ZAGU-879426 format. One record per residue (C-alpha): x, y, z; residue in three letters. Coordinates in steps of 0.25 Angstrom, whole numbers, plus 5000, padded with zeros to 4 digits. Example, Ala and Ser with C-alpha at 12.3 -4.5 7.8 and 13.67 -1.06 7.14 Angstrom:
2
504949825031Ala;505549965029Ser;
//
This chain:
289
497550854965Met;497050724960Ala;497450744946Gly;496850634937Ser;496750524948Ile;495250494948Glu;495250414960Arg;496150344971Val;496050214979Val;497250244988Asp;497950104990Ala;498750135002His;498350215014Val;498750205029His;497750255040Leu;498450265053Trp;498550335067Asp;499950355072Pro;499350365086Ala;499050215086Arg;500550175089Ala;500150025090Asp;499650025076Trp;500650115069Tyr;501950115078Pro;502750175066Tyr;501850295066Leu;502050305081Ala;503550305080Gly;503750165086Arg;504150095073Gln;505150135062Asp;504650105048Ile;505850145040Gly;505250275034Met;505950385042Gly;505150495047Asp;503650455046Ile;503150565055Ser;502250625043Arg;501450495042Met;501350475057Cys;499950545057Arg;498550505058Leu;498150465045Phe;496650425045Asp;495550425034Gln;495250565036Lys;496750605034Thr;496850515022Tyr;495650575015Val;496050715018Ala;497450695012Glu;496950625000Ser;495750714997Ala;496350774984Ala;496350634978Trp;495150544974Pro;495350444984Ile;494250344984Gln;494750224992Lys;496050185000Phe;496750065004Val;497250055019His;498549985020Val;498949935034Ala;499850025042Ala;499649985056Ala;500649885062Thr;500349745057Pro;500049695071Ala;498749775071Val;498449745056Gly;497149675059Leu;496649795067Ser;497049895057Glu;496249825046Thr;495049815055Ala;495149965059Glu;495250005044Leu;494049925041Glu;493249995052Glu;493750125045Gln;493250085032Ala;491950045037Gln;491750185043Ala;492350265031Ser;492350175019Gly;493950175019His;494950115018Pro;494350035006Asp;495349925007Ala;496349885019Ile;497749815018Ile;498049755031Gly;499349685035Ser;499949555040Val;500649555053Asn;502149515051Pro;502149445065Ala;501049355061His;501149205056Thr;500749175042Val;499449125047Ser;499149245055Glu;499449335043Met;498449255035Val;497449265047Asp;497649415047Ala;497149425033Leu;495849355037Asp;495649435049Arg;495849565041Gln;494849515030Leu;493849485041Ala;494049625047Thr;493949705035Ser;493249695021Pro;494249795016Arg;495449715020Phe;496249685007Arg;497549635011Gly;498849665018Val;500249715018Arg;501349645026Ala;502349735033Pro;503449685041Gly;503549535037Leu;504849475041Pro;504949395028Thr;504749515019Gly;503649595013Pro;502749475008Val;502049395018Pro;502149235017Pro;501449165006Pro;500349115015Glu;499949255018Val;500049295003Leu;499149175000Arg;498149225011Gly;498049355005Leu;497849304991Ala;496749204996Glu;496049315002Arg;496149414991Gly;496949504999Leu;498149594994Val;499549594999Phe;500149735000Asp;501649714998Leu;502549805006Met;503949785000Ala;505149874997His;505949864984Pro;506949764990Asp;505849674994Glu;505049674981Leu;505749564974His;505549464986Asp;504149514988Ala;503849484973Ala;504449344975Arg;503549324987Ala;502349364980Leu;502649284967Ala;501549174966Gly;500549244974His;499749284961Asp;498449284967Asp;498849384978Leu;498649534975Thr;499949614980Val;500049764981Val;501549814981Val;501449934991Glu;502150064990His;502650044976Ala;503649944980Gly;504050024992Trp;505350084988Pro;506250134999Arg;507050234991Thr;507050314978Asp;508350264973Thr;508550194960Asp;509050074966Asp;507750064974Glu;506950084962His;507649974954Glu;507449874965Leu;506049924967Trp;505749914952Arg;506249764951Ala;505449724963Gly;504149794958Met;504349724945Ala;504349594951Glu;503149624959Leu;502349674947Ala;502749554940Gly;502049464949Leu;500749494942Gly;499449574942Pro;499149554957Arg;500349634961Val;500049784962His;500949904966Cys;500450014976Lys;501050144972Val;501150204986Ser;502250234996Gly;503250304987Leu;503350424996Ala;504050345007Met;505350314999Pro;505250434990Leu;504950535001Ala;504150624991Thr;502950624982Met;503550684970Ala;503150624957Pro;504550624952Ser;504950534964Ala;503750434962Tyr;503850424947Arg;504750304945Arg;504150224956Trp;502650254952Val;503050224937Glu;503750094941Gly;502550044948Cys;501650074936Leu;502550014926Glu;502749884934Leu;501349864939Phe;500549944929Gly;499250024932Val;498449904935Asp;499349864947Arg;499750004953Cys;498950064965Leu;499250204969Phe;499150234984Ala;499550344994Ser;500150275006Asn;499650385015Phe;500050435025Pro;501450365023Val;501750435009Asp;501250565016Gly;502650565022Leu;503150635009His;501950715004Gly;500450725003Thr;499350634997Phe;499150744986Asp;500650744983Glu;500650584982Leu;499450574973Phe;499850694964Thr;501150614962Thr;500350484959Tyr;499450574949Asp;500650624942Glu;501350494940Leu;500150424935Thr;499650534926Glu;500150454913His;499150344917Leu;497750344910Asp;496550364919Pro;496250214919Ala;497650184924Ala;497550294935Arg;496250234940Glu;496950104942Lys;498150154949Val;497450254958Phe;496150174961Ala;495750054954Ala;496949964957Asn;496849984972Ala;495349954971Glu;495549824964Arg;496749774972Val;496249814986Tyr;494749784982Arg;494249914987Cys;
//
């Protein structure tokens, strides 16, 4: 099933247990995240499950991205580090900042996570009242510590995100979920492409994580993914794209095998060196794992 993909560093995985309602209130039915019926992802997804579901593909490493409510973000990072010390994985950890915190508290949280985990590589920032990009002081704090900012922004937010990130040329940015389109309409695609072009134009430190497309497309069919994947590769190039599973969330609409079979088909025109970059080496470089 692995086609001609020689190895994979999965750049976006969530491990969770819905029974921990205080950590994952949306999985316990206590919070609406605007994704409709999510019952298929409300299941225990631990390392054993991930390994079993991805077994047909040459997964060598994976990056865990914060999934717990930001209020327990420090605890999540610490727990994942404990897992990594025991099992060797995850190989890199993206934590979070708490939108209820002050700027100084957010920067302090970076240092606390660095002290907790040698695998801590950066943060995402869900739920900020000012938009998808943290205040400049937090961006500078990330850059000064050599950390990554994982950008969570929909197409109608990409322009403002690009403006907020302009000038932070020493900060490594990863645009999550291929720019996170909400629908598959032509209008959404046009808006998305314009915003992604702005982000790509910020320079070589801005990358695109090709993931999460099952959420708006509700399928894993190559025909549905094609224009989005081809757009990412065209705008960012093979040196700045990272393919990832977003499991178990993308599992709402198919299996791991179906997802990577689609990725395989849509990148079969790339030479082996380019495929090595988008499926493994770029993630290793960006997340230092």
